[in-house]
N, C-alpha and C positions, 0 to 999 in steps of 0.2 A: 429561333430560326433555321435552326441547323439543316444543312441539305440546299440551302440557298447560297450559290457560287458569287458572294458578296466580291465587291471590288472597292476596296478601302482607300488605296493608295492614289493618289493623283498629283502630277507634277506641274507647276505652274506659278506664275506670279500675276496677281490681279493687275489687270489693267494693261496686259502685255498680250499681243494678238501671237496665238501657238498654231502653227500647222498641225491638224489632227489626221486629214487625209487628204490626197491629192485633189485641189478643189475646195476643200474646208477649212477655214479658220475657226478658233473660239479667243473669246474675250472673257474672263470671268469677271464679273463684278466683287467690289468688296463689302460683300453684305452676307457674312457667314452666319449659320444658326442653327440651332437643332432640327431644323425643317429645311432650311437651305444647304447644308453639310458647309462646302467651302466657299460657296456662294454661288448667282446665278450665272452660267453660263450663256453668252450671245454667239450665236454661230454665223459664219459668213461665207455665203456659197457663191462658188464663181471666182472670177477675175475679170478687173476692167468693167463689168456690169453684174452687179451682184444681186443676191437676196438676203436679207438679214432675219435670222430668226429669233424670237423673243429677244428683244431688246433690254429687258430686266428691269430694274424697280429704276423709280425717278429719281437719278442720282447724277446730278451734273458731273461727278468725276467720272462714272462710267460711261455717260456719253461722251464727255469728251475723248475719253481713250478709244471709244469706237469710232468717231470721226478720224483720230489720227491714225486708226488702222487702215481706214480706207481713203487716206489721202490718194488723190488723184487718179479716184472712181468712183462711179456711180451707182446707188439703190435705185432699183427698179420695183422691188417688192418689199414688204415687211410682213413676215408671217407670225402669226400668233398661236401659240399651242392652246392655251386658254385664259382665264381672265383672273388668275390670281396677281396681286400687284409686283411680287418679283419676277414675274416674267414680263407684263405688258405695262406696269405702271409708268416707265419712261417713253412707252411708244410713241404718244403724243407728240413730245417734246423732240423725239429723235425723228420724226416725221416732219416736223417743221422744219428742222437743222439741214435734212437730207433730201425732201422734196417728194418723198415717194408715199405712195398709198400704203394703207394699214389694211391685211386682209387677217379675217378670221370668222369662226363660226357665228358669233353673235355677242351681244352684251352678257354680261355676266346673269347668270340664270336665275337669282336669287335679286331682285330689285333693291330691297332694304336690307340694310345690315342687321336690324332687329330682329328679321326673320331669318338670318342666317347662322349657318354654324359659326362658332365661337372662332374668331381669328387666330390662323397660327402662323407666328412670325409676322408680315408684311400685310396678311387677309387679303380680301378680294378689292379690284378696282372697279366700284360700282359706276364710275362714269366711262367707264370704257365703251365706245362704240367705232369698230372697224369702217373704214371708207367702202370696202366692198366684203360683201358674205360668201365665203366659201362651203362648200361642204363635200362630203366623202367622195373620192374617186376625181375631184378637178386638178387640172393639169397648170402649174405654172411654168410658164417657160422663158427662158435668157438664152443668152449666146452659148451654147456649148453645156448647158447645163439643163435639166427637167427636173421639177420637183414633183408629187403627186399626193394630195392632202388625203388623211386616213382618220376617218372619225372613230376614235376611242373612248365613249362614252364610260363613266365610273367614278373616276377622281372628281370629274365634273363633267355634266353631260354637253358642256361645249368643249370637250378636249378634244383636239386633231393632233396625231402624230405628221410627219411630213417624209416622204420617201424622196432621197435623191437617187436618182436609177443609175446614173454612170457609176456610184460607189456602191450599189446594193446597201445603201446607209440608210438607216430610219432614225429620225431626231423623234426621241420619245417624250420630250416635255416631263411629266411627271406621273406620265403613265408606266414605264419602267425606268428606275432609279438604280444604277449600280452598287449603290452604299446602303442602299435602306429598303424595307418595302414600302408603297406607296398609301397616304392615309386617304381613306375613302370615308367622308365627313358628309353624312346628312346634315339638312332635307335633299341637297342636290345630288350629293355623292351616293351612288347607289350600288352596292355588294356585286348585287345580280348582273348588273350591266358592265360591271367592271371584268368578271369572269369570263363573263360572252366575250367581251373584247380582248381579253388573253388567248381565247380560242381564235379570234381573227387575227391575232399576230401569228399565231402556229399554222395558219393556212398560206402565209407568205414565206418569199422566199429570200428576205434579208439576211444580210451575212455580218452586220455590225448595227449595235443602237448606239446611240449619241444622246444621252440624258440633258437636260438643261442642267441638273445637280449630279457632279461626279463624274468617274472618268468612265470612259467607252467602254461596252459589253460586248466582249466575243462570245461566241458560241451562243447567240441569243435565243434560240429555240430550247437549248437546255436551262437557260435562266427561266425562260416564261413557264415550261414546265413545273420548275420546282417553286416558282411562285404560285401557282394555281394549284399545286399541291399543298403547299401551306397555307393557301386560302380554304381548302377545303377542309385540312385539319382544323382550323379553328372552328369551323362549324361544329365538327366534331367535339371538341373540346368544350365549346359552350352548351352544347347539350349534357354532357357528362357534368357540368355544375349544374345545370337544371336538375341532372336527377340528384344531385348530393345535395339539393337542398338551397342553392344559392339562387335566387331569382331577382336580384335587383343589379344593375349592372354596376354598380360601384363594388359590390361583393365578387362578381365573377373578375373583374378587372384586377383586385388585387391578390387575387390567387393566380390568376391566367400571365399576369404581365410583374410576377414578383421578382423578377431578376432585372427588371430595367428599371432605369432613374425613374424614381415618382414625379419628377417634373415633366415627364412624357405620358404620364396615367391619363391625361385628360385626353389627348389626342387618341389613346390605346382605346379610351371609353366610347369615342366617336368611332372607331374601327367596330367596336362591339355592337353598338347599336346598328351599325348598315348590317351585321351578319344578321341581327335579331330580326331587321325587316325584311332582311332575305329570307329566314326562316318561318317567319310568319306569313309572308306572302306564300312561300310553298307548302303551308299547312304543317309544318313540322312542329311549331312553337304557337303558343297563345297568350296574349293579353288582354286586359279591360283596356277596350277603346283603342286608338291609335297607338301603334310601339312609338315608345320615346324615351329620353333619358331617364324619367323617373318613373316609368312603368314596372309593373310586378310581372315576370313572366312565367309562365310555366309548359312544362312538354303536352301537347296536346294528346287527349286520349283519343 
């Protein structure tokens, strides 16, 4: 992944509210892991009457920390980037505590765990239901702040970023993470949609990205261009593996991801499947039947 200007260092204490930008505080949950990095960051926007973005996992200690950080303030909106549990698992309990409505694009797109991608870390929240549905371009207003919803499908089809206009900041959930590339896991994760959403970000004028996991991303357009180049490079690498006679995803992953921890090969295989679904869809690659993890792939003649 050479060329992507990852930001690996992040200075924080779990459960403590840190000022990130004027009008933005962050509290990071104590749920570190191979896919959550140092933990899930919950953002508080505004002062006095605030919005909260991604309350995080269903962890009473984290919810206690959020309520302590909000002492003397009221929450007008709870905003959810998407329906993985490390982002929204604690939303309903938090809403009960603070009395605010939950806003999101919708329930988890795959209704049953048996039909979903394998769980990475905490998996999906199949019970999640927002109180209010919001979509691309919708505005959420508060005193001295405004947040716009930006639909960015790819990681999940219901993924939203949130733009904080006053600071030219974009809360990117899992769409952009400064410490690593995003896992795009079928059946709902869609690599073509993800790459299109990267183009959507490049059309915007945000000056800083604030991901749920990891440190802020400065010079965001440079970062997005590097991620897009990396994804298109992966397309090319997979095509090269097919030319070399490796026709199964497991074979492709073993070569392409030889330099990463083998415990992450399962996630890598999901990414390769997402790329192959994209390549089958655009007519570059063929397989018998639907493209699946066990399918055999070949270049289309």
